N, C-alpha and C positions, 0 to 999 in steps of 0.2 A: 410225588411227581418229580421227574428229572429236571435238572437245570436247563437242558436243551428244550424240553417241552414248555417250561416256564417262559423262556425267551420267545418261543414261537407264539405262545398265547399272548404275551405282551405286544409283540409285533402285530398280531392280528387285531388286537384291541385298538392300537394306535391307528390302524388303517381302516377302521370302521367309518361308515358315512357320518355317524354322529360326531366323531372327533375331527373329521375333515371339514365339518361345517360349524364347529364351535369357535366363536370369535375369541374366547379366552385362551384357546390353545393354538390359534392360527397366527402366523407371522404377518407382518405388514405386506410382504411380497405375495403371500397366499391370498390375503384379502384383496389386494390390488388386482390380482389375476382374475378373481371372480367378479369384482364390481366393474372392471373396465368393459366387460362384455355387455353390461347394461347401459353403457353410455354411448349416445349418438351425438356427434358434433353437428349442431344446427344453429340457426339464427333465431331460435325461439326467445323472444325478449318480453319482459313485462316489468312493471315497477316493483322490483324486489325491495328497494329502499323503503317505500311506503308500507309494504306488507310487513317488513321487519319492525317498523315504527309501531304499527297496530299490535303486533305480537308482544313487543316490549311493554306497551301500555297494559295489555291484558294480563300478562304473566306477572308483572311487578305488583299490580293490585291484587291478583289472585293469591300470590305467595304471601303477601302482607295479611290478607284475610286468614289464611291458614295459620300464620304465626300468631295472630290475635286469638284465634279459636283455641289453639293448643295451649296458649298462655292463660286463657280464660279472661282476657280483657276485651273491652268493647272495641269494635273495629274503628280505626282512625286512619283514613287514607288521604287526608287533606295535604300532607307534606309531599305526596307523590306528584311530580309534575309530568303531565302527559304531553307527548309531542304529536303534532298533526301531520297526517299523510298529505300527499298531493290532493288538491281539490277534486280532480277528475279521476281519482283512483277507483278502480272497479275490482272488487274482491273476486278471486278465482274460486268461487264457492264450490262448484261441482268437483273441481280437482281436490279441494280440501276434504270434501265428503268421501271421495274415493280413497284418499289416503287414510282417513279415519276408519273407514270400514275394513281396510287391510289390517289395522292395528287392533281393532276391538275384539274382545271375547276370545282371546287366544290363551291356551294353557301356558303356564310358566315353563321356562327352559331356554338355555342358550342357543340350542340348535334351531328351535322354533323362532326365536328372536332374529337369528341370522337370516333364515329363509323369508321371514316377513320383511326384513330390511331389503333383501334382494328384490322382493315383489314390489316394494315401494319405489326402488330405484328403477325398475323396469317401467313403471307407470310414468316416471319423471325422466325418462331417457333423453328427451329432447332439451332438457334444461341444463344450464350451467351448474357446476358443482355447488356454488354458494346458494343458488336458487333452490336446489334440491333440499338443502338443509333448512332453509327458511320456510319453504312450503310445508315440510313435515312438521316443523315446530308450530307453524300456524294452525295446521289441522289439530294438533294437540291442544294449542291455546284455546281454540274454539270450544272444545269439550271441557277442558280444565277450567276455563273462565266461566262457562255456563254453570258448571257444577258448583263452584264456590260463590257465584252470584246468587244462585238459588239458596245456598246455605245461609247467605247473609239476609235474604229477603223473606224466607219462608215463615218466620214468626209473625210477620205483619201483613203479608200479601197472600190472599187465598189462592190466586193463580199460581204464584210461586210455590206455594205449599203443595198443590196437587202435582205440578210438574216435578217438584223435588222428590215426591214419593215415587213417581214413575222412573226417575233417574236413580233411585235408591240412595239419595243424599242423606236422609236421616240415619240410615244404617251406620254411616261413618261419622256423622256430626253430633249425634246425641252424646251427652256427657260421659255415659258409661263406655261408649265405643271410643270416644276420644282418649279416655284414660287407658283403655285396653290397648289401643293401637298407637299410643302417643309417640313412641320411638320410631315406629315404622313411618308414621305421617311426617315427622320431622326429617327423617332421612330422605324420604321421597321428595319433600318440598325443597330441601337443600340441593338435591340433585337437579331439580327443575331449574333453580337459580343458576347453578354452575353450567348446565347445558346451554342456557340462554347466553351466559357470558362467553362460552366457547364460540357460539355462532356469531355473536357480536364482534368478537376479536377476529374471527375468521373473515367476516364481512369487511372489517376494517383493513385486514391484510389484502383482501382482494382489490380494494380501492388503490392500493399502492402498486399494483401490477402495471399501472400506466407508466411507471418509471422504467428506464432502461436497466437491465440486469448488469450491464457493464458498470454503471454508476452505483447500483445497489446489488452487489453480488449475493447478499443474504436472502434476496427474494427467490432465487432459483430453487434452493432446497425447500423453502417454505411452500412455493407453488407446487412443487412435485409431491409434497406431503398432503396437500389439501384434500384430494379424493379420500384418502384413508381417514383423515380427521372428520370429514363429512359422514363417512360410514359410521364412525364411532358415535357421532352426535345423534344420527338417526337410530341406530340400534339401542342407544341409551333411552331415547324417547319411547321406543317400542317396549322396552323393559319397564319403564315407568307406567305406561298405560296398562300393561299386564298386571303390575302390582296393584294399581287402583281397582282393576276388575276383581282381583283376588280379595281385596279388602271389602269392597262393596257387596260382593256375593257371599262373603263369609266362608270362603273356600278354606279347606284344610291345608291346601298347598299355597305357598307364597313364592313370589319372584325374588331371588337374591339380587340385591342392588349394590352391595358393597364393592364388588369387583368392577362394576361399571363406574362407580363413584371414584375409585382409585384411578382408573384409566382416564376418565374425563378430567380429573384434576391435574394429572400429568400433562395432558394435552393443553389445558388452559395455561399452565405454567410455561410450557414450551412455546406456545403461540405468543404469549406476552413478551418473552425474551426475544423472539424473532421480530416482533413489532418494534421493540426498543432498538434492536440492532439495525433494522431497516431504516428507522427514523434517523438514527445517528449517521448512517451512510448517506441518506438523502440530504441531511443537513450539510454533511461534508461535501457532497457533490454540488449543492447549490452555492456553498461558500467558494468552492473551486471555480465555478463559473463566474461568480462575482469578482474574484481575485483576477482571473484571466481578463475579464472585461476592464478592470481598473488599469491593468498594465497596457491594455490596448488603447484606452481612451485617456487623453491628456487630463490630468487632475493635479492635485497638490501632493508633493512627495510625502508630506507628513501623514496625509490620509491613507496613502498606499501603505506606508510603513505600519500604521496602526492596524490595518486589516491583515497584513502579512504576518505580523508577529502576535497580535493579541486577539484578532477577530472581534468577538462580542465582549471579551473581558475588558475591564477598565485598564487603559494603557498605564504601564508603570514608568516612573522616571528612569532616565538613563544615568549610568555611572560615568562621570567624567574622569578619565584616568589622569588627566593633567592636573586638575585641581583637587582630586579625591573627594568630590562632592556629587550630589544627585542633581540632575538638571531635567527640566520638563522636555518632552519630545518635541515641543514647539521650537527647540533649538535647531531642528532639521528643516524648518520651514524655508522654502525658496533656496535650498542648498543642493549642490551636487553631492550625492551620497555614495560612498563605497561600502557596500555590505560585505563585511569580512565574515564568511560563514565557515564554521568548522566544528568538529567534535572537540572534546577535551583532550584527545590524544594528538596534541599538536606540539611540534618541537620548537626549541628556541630559534633555530635557523629559520623556520617558517614564519615565526613572529617577526624576525628581523627583516624579512622581505617587505612587510608593511611599515615597519619602523622607519625605513629609508623614505618611504612616501610621506609618512606623517611629518618627519623632520623638514621636508621640503614644502609642505602645504600648511603647516600650523599657523603661519602668519597670514594665510589667505582664507578669509572667513567664508568664502563661497564653496569650500570643499570640506566634507566631514567624513570620517571613517567610523563605522559602527560594527562592533563585533557581535555576531549572533551565535551564541553557543548552542549546538544541537545536542540535546540529551533526551533520550526517550523516557527514562525514568530516573528521577533525582534520588540520591541517597545522601546520607551525611558525609560519607567519604568523597562523593563527587562534588559536594558543596565546598569542601575543603580544597579540593583540587582546583575548582573554579576560582576560589579566592586567590590562590597562588598565581594562576594564569592572569587573572584580572590585574594583579599588582604589577605585571610586566608590560601592560598595555597603556600607553598614554592617551589613547583615543576613547571614544564613547563605547560603553559596554551595555548590552541588554542584560539586566539583572531580573530575570523572570523564571522562577523555579517551577515551571510548569511546561507542558509541551508547546512548542512553537506552532501557532495555528496553521501557518502555511507550509508546514514540513512536507506534506504530500506534493504541493506545487513545486517547492524547491527541489525535491528529489526527481520529479517526473519532467518538469518543464526546463529546469536548469541543470538536470543530470548530476545532482549532488551525490557523491560516492564516498562520503566520510573523509575526503581529503580536502584541505583548505581551498576555498574559492573566493573570488572577489567579483561581486555583481555591481556593475556601474549604473547608477540611476541619475537622470537629470532632474532639475527642480520640478518638472511636471510628472515625475514618477515613471518616465519611459526608460526602458532598458537600453543602455548604450553599449553594453558588453555583458554577455551572460557569464563570462569568467575571465577576468583580466589578470588573475593571479600568475599565470605562466608568462603572460606578456610582461608583467612587472618584474618577475624573476629573471627573465631573459634580457630585458633591455633597461630596466630601472626607470629613472625619470626621463630618459630619452623618449619614452613612449607616452609621456603625460599629455593629455588627461585620460589616457587608457580606453578610448572608445574604439569601436571596430574600425572606423575610418582611419584613426591614428595608427592602428596596427598595420593596415594595408600600406600606409605611407612609409612607416619605418621599415617594413619588409623590403621596400624598394630602395631605401636610402642607406641602410646600415648593413655592413658585412657581419655575418653571424659569428665568425670566429672571435672577433674583437669583443662582442657582447658577452661571450661565454668566459673568456680568459682574462678580461680586464679586471684589475683590482685584486687578482688572486696572488700576484707576486710583483714586487716593486720593479723588476727589470722588464717584465713583459710589455708594459705600455710603452716603454722606451724603445724596445726592439721593434714594436709595431710601427711606431712613428718613424723610425729610421729605415723602415721597409726591409728589414733583415729577413732571411729565411729562418724559420723556426720549426724544429722537430718537436711536436708534442707527442708523447708516447707513454704507454703503460701496459698493464695486463695482469693476469692472475699468477703468472709464472715468473718468479724472481730470476731464475736462470735465463729466461728469454730476455728480461729487462737488462741484465748484465751484458748479455751477448750483443744486444742491439746498441747499448751505450758504447761498447768497445768499437763496433764497426762504424757507427755514426760519427763517433769522435775522430776515427781514422779518416773518414770521408771529409769531414769538416776541415781537417788539417792537411789535406793532400795538397801537394805543390800546385797541381792544375787549378784547384779551387782557389788557392791563394793568388796565383798568377791572374786569374780572371777577376780578382777582387770581389769574390763572392763571400759574404759573411753568413755563416750558419751557426745558430744557437740551438742548444738542446734543453728541453724542459720535460723532466719525467714527472708526470702527474702522480704516479703511485708512490714516489719516494717522499712526497710531502705529507703533511698531517692529514688525518682522516676527514676532517671538516672540509679541507680543500678538495679532496677527491669527491666528497658528497656534493659540494657546490658545483664542481665541474659537470658531473653527470646529471645533476638536477637541472643545470642550465641547458644541457643537450635535450633532456626530456621535455622541458618547458618549451624549447624551440620547436620540437616535434609536434607537441600538442597545438601550438599556435598555427602550425602550417598544415596539419593533417587533413583538413577539409578544403584546402586551397588547391588550385591547379598545380599539378606536379611540375616543378621546374628543377634546374640544376642545383639550386640551393637546398630545396626540400630533399632531393636525393642524397646530397652530401650529409645533411643532418640525420637522415634515416640510416645511411650507411654507418655513421659514427655510432648511433644507438645500437646497431646490430653487433658492434665490436665490444660492447660493454663487458660481456662475460667471456671474452676470448682469452687465451693464454697470453696473447700479445697483440698490440695494435699500434699504429703510428699515423700521424697526420702531419704533412709538411705544408706550411703556409708561407707566403711572402707577405709580410706585414699581417694584415687580417684577411687576405685572400687565400683560398685553398688552392694548393698546387696539386696534391695527390693525397689520398688516404688509403689505407689497406690493413688487412688483418696480418697477424704476426708472421705467418709462413711466407707470404709473398713479399711483404715490405722488407723483412729482414734479408731475404735472398737478394733483393734488388740493391740494398745498401752494401751487403757483404761482397757482392760481385761488382763493385764499383770499377775495378780494373778492366772489366769487360766492356764497359760503356763510357769510360771517362774521356776517351778521345773525342767522343761526340759532343762533349761539353764545349770544346773550342769551336767546333764547326756549327753546331745547332743550338747551343745554349744549354744551361744546366736544367732548366725546367722541362724543356721539350725532351731532352735525352732521358731524364729520370722517368717521366711519365711513359715514354715509349717503351723503355726496358721493363718497367713494372707491369704495363699492360700485356706485354708478351708473356711474362711469367703467369699472370692471372689467367690468360687464355689456355694455358697448359696445366692449370691446377684446378681440380674440381673441389668445391667445398660448399655445403649448404649454407644459406643465409638464414639466420633466425633473428627475430625481433621481439624483445620483451617490453611490453608497454605497461607502465604502472597503472593501477586502477584509479586514475585521476578523475577529478570532476569534469564533466563534459561528455558529450556523445561522441564515441569513437566510430570511425567508419566500419562498415560491414566487410569491406575488402581493402587490401593494401597491395599496391604493385611492388614487386621486388626492386630494390635500388640498384641491383647489379644485372638484371635481365628483364625482359618485358612481361614476364609471367606474373600472375596473381599469387601471393603467398598463401600457403595453407595456414589454417587457424588451429592453435592448440591452447589449452587452458592450463596454467600452472599456479601453484600456491607456494608462498615463500614467507619465512619469518627470519629476521635478522637479529632478534633478541635485542633490539635497540635500547640501550640504557641512557640515551641522551634525551629521551622525551622529557619535556618539562614536567617536573613534579614526579617524585618516585612513588607516590601513593598508588596502590594497585587499583 
């Protein structure tokens, strides 16, 4: 025979009706396609739970009798506890008999088992999927229970003996037959037990469908798979019935059960895993609701803290960085608490933001700082890194080498994005600010005690320039107090910086400026050390985050414009004291300064500020340049849209990824 004809023969074989209806060669999709046509969605209801209870009682005792007979021991069923169905339960006897008649006296074979299963599903088309499985198992339990009940009572009961002969019970239960079919009986009985377990777990899973799949996402794939699992439970029962018929009629042919056993055991294992996962997700969802309610209802801060960090685990003492000792969490009772939340990838500079606060409040016993390290999976290396970080913190530290119970809440409700954040809680556990880290970084103790209302107040009272540049250079505070004009400038291009320095110095020393008694100072941010540059832009970013959800005003636009200049070749901001006069990107601001001769006459007539702004705005109107804004992945919810700081349009959104290979992160352990 040629290779081509062999391939054609194989293709023909695979397309035969027998293979199309063999469950052992069918995929789940093929099974679904066939069984869905048997299902009619209806409101047919009955007490499935009570029926399953009776099935469990019957099959547990039946399988125990089989085990005793096979082992040759006296039946002992006292240790089996029966459950009771509902008092008014009525057995669907006619339906059970119809199912039983479909299964009985069928020759062995996978295709026949499949067709029998489809016939049963057609009879049960109006029932839910779990009910189909329980009804089929109940029909089997009725016959299987009767068979082994007769086997138990035939030696002492004449009626049982006569009925047992009619049911061909002795054919299988006499010692010689038990010995001959021992392995087949054990295999069959074990498969009955496993199939019962599958349907029990399936029924348990069905009960969980009352939960929302948003809270329990593992339910969705489980629910979708139930029809196929029901099919396999029913076809396995059909195969078991066929094997019993083969054994009691002493047929030369037997039903192969090993394949069904393998499949049903796989399903049982899978269902148990799904149940476990669903329960974990349900527990997490219920915990989430409990935590949300705690934050909404005034309670004791210590109780809120215990649930947030430890949930049901025993609360662990806190490490006190000031005394280097362990203290009970009762130390937080009736206190205002600042939850300092971060991963272990935190810099010395970020720690210093909180150190300033600690130094100011350490003598005030009403305020406490607690560091909550977020680590998804602890390792020995991470423990070492934690110890190094802990040694740098004088406040309380959570020393809990397990997952933080409320991590999902912290991430979803407080928008934690692996960047440091400070959640402010009052003594009743109510959130006063979901993230005051940027407020502290921008304004320091001027914004104490860092509540949302304090932030609103300070936004109105404090000029933002002073909050960003104060304390970064000894001369700046003096210049601000003296209300001098200050050029703050920088950029990525050193040539631009040199050129701007040259022209700005010329402007500052011009005779007209001197005659007008205008004092102009220059401060190049980029010429200073890297930590200064970092603090400058971190201050701008923090200001942006504190204002991004507020009504857009002139101050917000100024901060946003400055942030858009961060990656420019050049930029400059002119302030008078701490008030912004004008800011611009390198191309326009340099041109305005370099062309001072063209507008310096206006300084005498209109004033320096007005003349500079007027000339710069004229240049801006004739220069087209896109504005871009890079927002760090900070903790907190960012707005979906942002208005351009230079025109009324909404800015387009792009996503970028960046790595600066920062070697200044605390602790060099990878």
